[in-house]
N, C-alpha and C positions, 0 to 999 in steps of 0.2 A: 163662575159662569155669569153672563150678563143678566141684569134684572130688567124685565120688560114692563114698561109703563102700563097702567090699567086703563087709561083713557084711550078711546078709539082714535083720537086725533094725535096720539103719541105725546100729548102734553104730560107734564109731571103729575102724578097722582098726589092728591093732598096728603094721603097717609104716609108718603115717602119722606115728607118733610121738605122744607124750603132749601135745605143745604145740599140736597142730593143733585148731582150733575146728571143731565140726561145722557143716555148712551144709545146711539143708533148703530146697529150692526147690519151690514148687507152681506149675507152669505148665500145668496141665491144659488150659486154654483155648487155649494156643498150641502144643500138641503138633503137631509136623509142620510148623510155620510157619518160614519162612526169616527171616534177619535183616532183609531188606528188607520182609518182610510184617509184621513186628512192630516197630512204630515209633510214636513220639509223633505225634499227629494232632489238629489243631483240628477240633472236632466241630460248631461252631456252624452252619456251612452245611448239613451233612448232616442235622442234627436240627431245623432251623428249620421253621416252619409251611409246609405243602405241599411240603416237600423230600422226597427219596427215602427218607429214614430219619427221618421226623418222630416225635418222642417223644410217646407217649400214656401218661397215668397212669391206672391202674385202681384205683378205690376199691371197697372191699368192698360188695357189694350194689347197686352202681350201674353205669350204662353207662360206657363209656370216656369219659374227659374229655380234651379237647385242651388241653395245657398249654404248647404250643410258644411261645405269646405271652408266657409267664411266664419265658422264658429271656433272659439277657443275657450279653454277653461278660464273662469274668472277668479280662481284662487279660493273660492268659498264652496266649491262643490257644484256650482252652476256653470252656465255658459254665457258668453256674450258674443255679439257680432263684431267682426273686424273687417276692415277694407280689404278688397280682393287684391290690392297691390302689395300685400305683405308689409305695410308700413308699421304695423304693430304686431310683433311676434313675441310679446311678453308672455311668459309662462309656457311657451311652446318649446319642447325639447328638440334635440337634433333628430330623434326618431320620428317626431310628429311633423317635422319639416321634411317633406317627402324627397326621395332621391330624384336627382335631375341631372341630365347630361350637361356638362360644362366644358368650355374650352380651357386649355391650360392657362391662357392669358387672363381668364376671369378670376383666377385664384391669386391673391396677393402674397400668400405664404408658401408657395411651392418652390421658391428659390431659384427659378429658372424661367426664361422666356419660352414662349411657345416654340420659337424657332430652335432653341437649344434642346428642348425635349424631343422635337421632331428628329433632331440629329442623332438621338440615341438609337433610333431604328435604322439609320442610314449606314451604308457600307463604310463610310469614313469614320464615324463615331469619334470625332476628335475634340468636341466641345466640352462635354461633361463626362463621357465614358471613355477612358483611355488607359491603357496598360503601359507601364514603363518597360521599354525594351532596351534601355541603355543606348548604345550607339546605333541601334536599329529603330529607334523611336521615329515615327512618321513615315517609315518605309512602306511601300505598297506590298500587296500579298506576295508577289514574285521576287521581292527584294530581300527577303529574310535568308541569310546565308546558311541557316541550318537546314533549309529545304533544298534538295538537289533538283534544279531544273536541268535542261540538256547541257547548257554550257558549264554549269557547276559540276555536273557529273563527269564531264570531260576533264575538267581541271583537277577534280579530286581523285580520279582514277586514270592515271596515265596508262596508255596502251599503245601497242604497235603490232603489226603483222607484216612479215616479209616472206617472199616465195623464191623458189629456184627458177631463175630466168632462163637458164640453159641446162639441158640434160647433163648429168655428171656420171662418168663411168667409174664403177667400183670393182676392184679386183676381188677374186674369189677368197672367201674366208678371211677378210681383212676389215677391221673396224675403221671407218673413214669419216672424217668431218665433212658434212654436206656444206658446200659453199653457197649458202642462201644469199642471193645477191640483188634482189629486186624488192624495193619498198612497195607495199600494198596500201598501208596507212600507218600514220603515227600521230597520236594526240598526246603530247607531252609538254604542256605549258610549264610545268615545274622542273623539267629536266631530270626526271627520276630514272630515265633509261637512255642508253646509247647503243646503237647497233652499227657494226662495221660490215658493210656489204662486200668488202674485199675478202674478209676472212670468215664471215658468218658468225662472228662472236658478239654476244649480247652482254653489255655491262650494266650492272645495277648501280645507280648513283645515290639512291636513298634507301636506307634500311626500312624494310616493311615486308608484309606478306604479299606474295605475287602468285598469280596463276599462270603456269607455263603450259602451252599446248603445241604439238607438232604432228606432222603427217608426211607420208612419202608414198609415191606411186612408182612401181617398178615396171621395167620392160616385161612383157608376158613371158613367163617361165614357171614351170610347175615342179622344178627340182629343188630339193633342199629346204632351207628355212630362210626367213627374213627377220631382221632385228632392227628396232629403232630405239635410240637412247637419247635422253637429255641429261647432260652431266654438268657438274660444277667444275668445268675445265680441268679434268684430270684428278680432282679431289674425290668426287663420288658421283655415282649416277643417282639422279633424284627421281627418275621414272624411266620405264622401259616397256617395250612391247615386243614379244617374240611369237612368231606364228609360222606355220608351215606355208610354203609357197603355194599360192592359188592364183594362177594366171596374173592379171594386173590389179587385183583387188587392193585398194589403198589400205594402209594401216596408220593408226593414230595412237598417240599417248598423251596423257595430261596429268598434272599434279598441282597441288598448292605447296608453296615452299617459302619459309621466312628467310629472305636473303638480306645480307648486310651490304652496306655501301662498298663499292669497288669489286665485289664478286663478279665473276664472268661465267657465262653459260654458253654451251654450243650444242648443236644437233649432230649426232653420230649415227651411222647406219652400217649394217653388215649383212652379207649374203653368202651362201655357199652353194650356188647353182652348179659349180664345177668349172666355171670360167667367168670372164668379165660380164657384168650386168649393169645396166643403166638405171639410175634414179631419174625419172622423167621430169622435164620442165613442166610445171603445172601449178595452178593456184592451190592444189591439194598437196603439193610438196612444199611445206611451209613451216615457219617457226613464229609463234606469237606469244605475247605476254601482256598481262594487265595487272596493275597495282590495285589491291583491294583495300 
């Protein structure tokens, strides 16, 4: 501990000897403090922003200015002031350098321009974010052939419907081919089907599964029964409908059938009213097909 001179003017006391060096200690601020109370201390936490002992700098003629955000660790447990322009960020970690909103262009390591990153959220998404679709690469949403729009549905599912344009008389108890003779519609870009309006015969040109549907309207008569058949031209009936005669109520029949190329199909009808009876010309006396 320091040795205090005896003289009131702080000159060296004779009894200390000529070789002793004077010591002058100014500890006015620590007068009365114990050894434990006077010690080295890291002040960064105490003086940080919003801390209990936050440092405020007072400029002449201005209000107090909060400068705690301009403090940084000095590497020895203390703090030092730095310029507010962040020119000196030594010893400041990435967590201490606060989060800030940045534009894409302000980052030199992001590997893309702002315009390219913007494109990632656009409908085109062709600059950085792109999936390889082979021959469909670069096509618009409606250009992908695996999705069926109206025109592709028509191309993929050939179909046709024909009706009886003129009433046809059927003799009693005799199965007769209905001479369906009038086209209602035909969508067959691939040539999967052919229909002969002279004979009422439908030919399948492409092997596949087809849906066949047919109907007939009779002249009003309540005697006997009525029958409607679609057959594989003499080979087998693929579907049929048999019902008791009930005035002019139309009757229909339908089925799915796997047909092979060159097979032919026809619509047959039978009635046993006790005499001749007409199948009436109508859009409901028809034969239709669609390729599935």
